[in-house]
N, C-alpha and C positions, 0 to 999 in steps of 0.2 A: 519122307520116305520117296526113294527113286521110282520114277513110274517105269515100269517093266511093257508099258505097252499093252495093259489088260484095262489099266485104269486110267480115266481120262482126267487130265491137269484140271486145278483149280483157275476157273476165271471171274474174278470177284470185281464189282466197282464199287466204291466206298461203303469196301466189305460186306456186300451182299451177292449173292451166286448171279452170274450174269446167266441171262435166257438164252436159252437155245431154239435158233429159227426154223433150221430145218437139218437131218443128216440124209442125204438120200443117198450118199457115197457110202456102201459098206467096203470095211476094211479088207482089204487081199488076206491070205494068211501068208505066214511065211514060210518060202519054198523051203523045201530040205533039198532041196537041187541046188549043187553050188553052179551059179550062173552070176548073170552081171549085176543081178539085183541084190543078192549074198552078200558080196563085197559092199556095197553100200549101205548093209543094212545091220550092222556091228551092232548096235546098241539101240534097239527101237523103241520109239518116245508116241504116246498115244495122243489123239485129236480129235475133237469134234467141230464142225462147221456151228459157229456161233455167232448169234449178233450182243453187241456190246452197248447196252444203253447207259444216255451219258446224265450230264446231274448239272444243275448251274453253278457257275465259278468263274474263277479269272481264266483267264485265255496264256498257255505258253508262250505265246508269240507276241513281242513289242510292237507288231502292227498297229498300224493307228487306224487302220477302217474299223468301221461298226456296223456296215450294212450284216444282216441275218439274212442265213440262208435259210430256205423253204423246206420242209422235210430231212429227212438223214444223207448221211453220205454212206453209199454203198460201197463197200470195198469185197471186189472177188479176187478170192486167191485160189492158185493154182498150183495143187504140189503133188507130189512123185509117194503115192502110198503114205498118206500123213500117218497114218496108224502103227507103221512098220518102220516104215525109213528114218533116220534121224535128220535127212539133209529135207525130209519133204515135213517132219514135224516140226522142222525148223522154221522152215517157210510160215509155214500156218500157225504157230504159236506164237512166233516174232509178230506178226501183223496184228494177232488178238492184243500182246501185250502193248504195241503200239497206240492202238482204237482206246482201251483201258484205261491208259493215261493221257490222252489226250481227253477224252470223257469226264476223267476226273476231277479236268482243267477247263470243265467248259463247252467240251470239242472243242468245232470247225466255224466261227464264226456262228456261235450256238445251235449249230446244227448236230444231232448225235455221231457218232462214226459206227457202222455196224458192219460186220465180218463175216464174209461164207465162206467154205471152204468148198472146193471143187479137187477130188481123185484123178490126176492124169494118168497115173498106171505108170509111167513113162512109155506112153504108147501116142505116136503123133495123133492117130483117127480118134482115140479118148481123148486127149487132149484139147484136141477141135469141137469135140462134141460138148464137154464141161467148159469148152467158153464160149459156147452158144448157149448153152443154158445159162452162164452166168448174165452176158451181156442182152440176149435178147429175150431170156426167162425172167431172171433177176433184173435184170435194166440197171445194172452197176453203173457208179461214175466211175471205178479204176479195176483195172487187173493188174496182179503184180504177181510174182513167183516163175515158175518154169523152171525145170533144171535143165533137163538135155537138150542139145542143141536141133536135133530132130525134130522132135514136138515143137518147138519156137519157132522153127522155119515155117512146119506146116501150119502155124497161127497166122503168118505175116499179112498174108489174103484177108483175112478173116478181120484182124486190128484194121485194116484200111477200110474194109466196107462198114464196119459199124459204129467205125471213126468215136471209139473210145479209148482213154486215153492208158497206156500199157507201161510201167514200170517193172522190165525186167530182171529177177535178182539170181539168177544161177544158170544160164544156160550162155556161154563165152562165143559162141559162132559170129564172125563179124559182118556175116553175109547178111544178117538181119539190117546193122547200121547202113550198110551198102545198097542196102532197098532206098534208104531214106534219103542218102545220097543222090541215088537216081533218079528218084522222082518224090520230092520232098513232100509235096503235095498232099499225095496219096500216103504216103508213110507217118508223116511227121508225127504221129501219134504212139510211137513206137520210143521208148527211151531205155537204156539200159543204167540201171545203177551201182550194178556192178553183177560179178565181178569186172576186172576190165579185159575187154575182149583178149581172143584167143592171141591173136598179134603181138598183142603188151604182154601176154603173158611170157610169152615168150622171150620179147625183149628181157623183161626183169631177168628171166634166167642168166641172159648174158650177162647185165648188170650185175647181178649176183655172184656169175663167173670171176667176171676180171675185178670185183670187190675181194674177195674171196678165197679163191681157189689156189694162188700161190702160197697162202699162210695155212691151206689146208694139208697142203701135200698131194693136189690132186692135179698135177701136170698132162694126165691124158685120160680121155672118158672116153665109154660108149654110151651113144643117147640111143635110147629106148622108148619109144613111143607107141601105144597102139593104137589101133587103126580105126579111128572114131573119126568123126566130123567134128569134133573140138580141137583135136591134135595137129589137124593139117596146118594152118597158120602158125602153129607154133612149128612147128618140125621147119618149116618155112623160114622162121624167124630164126633156128637157132642153126641151120645151114650155113656153113662158111662161116657167120659170126664169130664161133668158137674159135676156130683157125687163125681168123684172122686178130684177135686176141693174143694168139701164141698157145692155144690149147691143142694137143694132140689128139685128132677123134678117128681112132682106126676103124671103130665099127657105129655105124651110124643107121639104126634098123627100126623099120614100123612094121609090130609083129600084129599079127590076126587078132581080132578084137575080140574071141571067144579063148585067148589061149588060158590054160589051166596047167599046165607042167613047163615050167621055165629052164628045166634041166638043159638040152638043147642049148636055147639060149644062154644060157649062163657059162656052157662049156665055152660057146663061142667068143664069150666075153673073158675068160680066163685065159681061151689062149691067146686071146691080143695081150695080154698083160696091161691091164688099165687100171690108176688107181681107182675109179669109181664107175658105178654105171649112174649116167643123170638121166631120169626117167620122167615121165610125162605118163601118170596111169591115174586113172579113177576105178572105171568097172573091172578089172583084171588086177587091183593093186594088191589087195590082199594074200592072194595065192602068189603073187611076186617078193612080197617084203619075208613074207613067211617062209618060203622057199631057200632064201638067200639067208634067212638066220639059221635055219637049223641045220642047213648044208656047210654053212662057215666059209663061203665063198670068199677068196682071198681079195677084196677088190670092197669098197667103200658104195654107199649108196641114198643116193638122196634126187632130188629135183620137184616136180608137181604131182604128190602121190594124195589125191583126195582123201579117201579113207585115212590115212594118218594125219588130216584134218580135226577128226572126231577127236573130240576129249575125251570121250572112254574108250580108245583104241588100245592103249597100253594092256589094259584088264579082257579085252575083246582079243588079244593075241594073244595072251599070256606072256606080254614082253618080246614079241617076237619083232617089235617095231623100234626097240632101243639101240641106238646110233644113229638110225635112218634119220635123213631130213627133208623137211618139205616147205615148198613156199604156203603162205595162209592171209585169207584177208585181215586178221583177226585172232587174238584167243584172249581168253577171260583174262589172263592178270598184264598185257599188252598194253602200257597206256599210250595209243594212238591220241585219243584227245580225252578229254576230261568226261565224255559219253559212254565211253568205251568200256573200262569196268563195272559203272555202274547197271549199265544194262544188262552185263553176263548175269551180274548178281541177282540181279531182277530176275532174270531169266529163270534162274537158278533155285532161287525161292518159291516164283510159280510153278516149275514145272519137274523139278527136283533132281534137275540135270542141267548142265551147261549146252549151250547151243553150236551149232556147228557154222562154218562161215555162210550160210544163206540166212540165215536167222538175223545174223548184225545189218547182213546188207538190205534182206526186208522190212526191217526195223527202220532203217535209215531210210527207205522206200515211202514208207507208210506217213513218217515225220515230214520228209521234207516236202510231200504230195500237202499234207495241211498245209506246212507253210506257203508254199503258191498258190491255194485256193485261198487262203486268207489276202496273199495277196493280190492276187485278182478279184476278190470280192466277190468270186462264183465259183461253182463248180463247174462249169460248162467246159469241155476239153479246148476249145477254139480259146478260150480268156485263158485257160490256166495252161497251156502250151507256152507261150510268152514268158511267161512265170516261170515256170522250169528252166527255160533257156536262157534265163539270165540269172536265176538263181546260184547263191553260193553258200551252202549249207555246210555248218559243223555237224559231222552224223559221228557213228564208232567209229568207220573203217575211215574216214578221210577229214582232216581238218578244213577241208575245202571242196563238196563237194557240187563241182560243176559239170557242166556236158559240154563235148562240141559241138560247133558251130554247123549252122545250115551248109554255109561253104566248104568245111573240113572234109576231110576222107573219109571220117566214121561218125555224121552228123548224130548228136543224140546220144553218143556212147558217154560214159563217167571218164572224166579227164586223168591220164596217169603222170604220173609225175609226185618229185619228193612232198610237194606243195599239195599235194591231189588222194588219189590212190595209190597208194605204194605201200605192195602188201610186205609182209612180215616171212622173215625165213624160219623156223624153229627147227631144233633136235629135240628128239625122245630121249630123255635120259633118267635113269633112277636115280629118283630121292625118297630118302624114309621108306626104302621099303616099296615104293609106288614109283609109277611112271608119271612124269611129268612133261610138258610140251613146254621147251625152255627157247627162247628167241635169242637169237645167235645174229642178226642182223636185221635192220639194220642197228648199229652201233649206239644210235640215242636209245633204242629202246632194247637191246640187247642183255639179258641175264645170267649170261653163263658164254663160255669159247665153247667152240668146238672139241668134241671129242671124238677119235678115231676109235672103230671096234678093237678089242682087244686080240683078235684073232687075224686081223689083218699086220 
């Protein structure tokens, strides 16, 4: 049964219901106001703060270390409104799924993995308070999650102060890893498992354009980016790069983050006579794509559109996203590695629906952390950090999940590239009466060719 946000998902270890350690954070009600959270809450999923008890058995790792850890490994999860928001639910549920799988295979060096979830509410002050509860109160060994860049940046000083390893799995601002570059000894506890930072997200948009715009017929585009912190490096990466690639860009607009009416913006785009709107959107994305489709604007639509990454989005928008294109970390059917599809299917079996991109990344973070703990023979941050820095881990989003070194521009950021984290591009198409996320690039993962909207 699909979880509608009212029923909590099943969490089982060896066929038994996992015990709950706490549930201090109340679920926030779904706002009826059309605001930034509504666009990211089109398909809510319930979640509980849970401890996953382990069992004896063989380890998943081939590591030969036999040292046993004392006590459990505690993973603290920071997720935005996990009872309502699919981004937050995917973060929380995927951490629990990873822990459950680890525990079913003997834990980590004999230690059970416990997961505690806290709700950041997408608010910097709340996020910091919940981080303190996890690190000072719960004394977790690892924190993971965090969606918005504003929340993450407000945590950086606390991460340095608490000296607790943090593997970020949602916020893309490169300012976080710039802090690691500026003061490695203080901020070395921060790693970003994904997505690739906003600079590389922008670079990937350029790479996609160079590889595909000619065949798609996108000779001219209007760049539309919502004015939030995470989009600033993307805009910087796009500025000039598309023109240098021979693509005409008569409109390059950063619009207000609270925008709900896109008609004036679309009038400007339409007057420019471009082939497509090349977008960078998360919080404002639903209004943008729905109005584009309903008004049947004479230009095509694609770019980075976070809500379109949700597997349930076609139904949630009554098909308004059909023909639109978005970048994504992974899809339930994209065989990025031999772990991608099995993870997505396991998640759906456990929680009733497929995860969004933050789920894949969080699952990878917990599994890679466990691998690093085994390699280090310890859960102490000072010992795990070198193991992570030297790690090359096959995850669901990357065949070689590695981090940039301390002397690089973005130390502890996940590496970007074809052999590392390389996003997929999908188009929503209608298949057998329903919508499906069809991969159009890269070529080795493509399931179909791009189709233009019939009204253009």
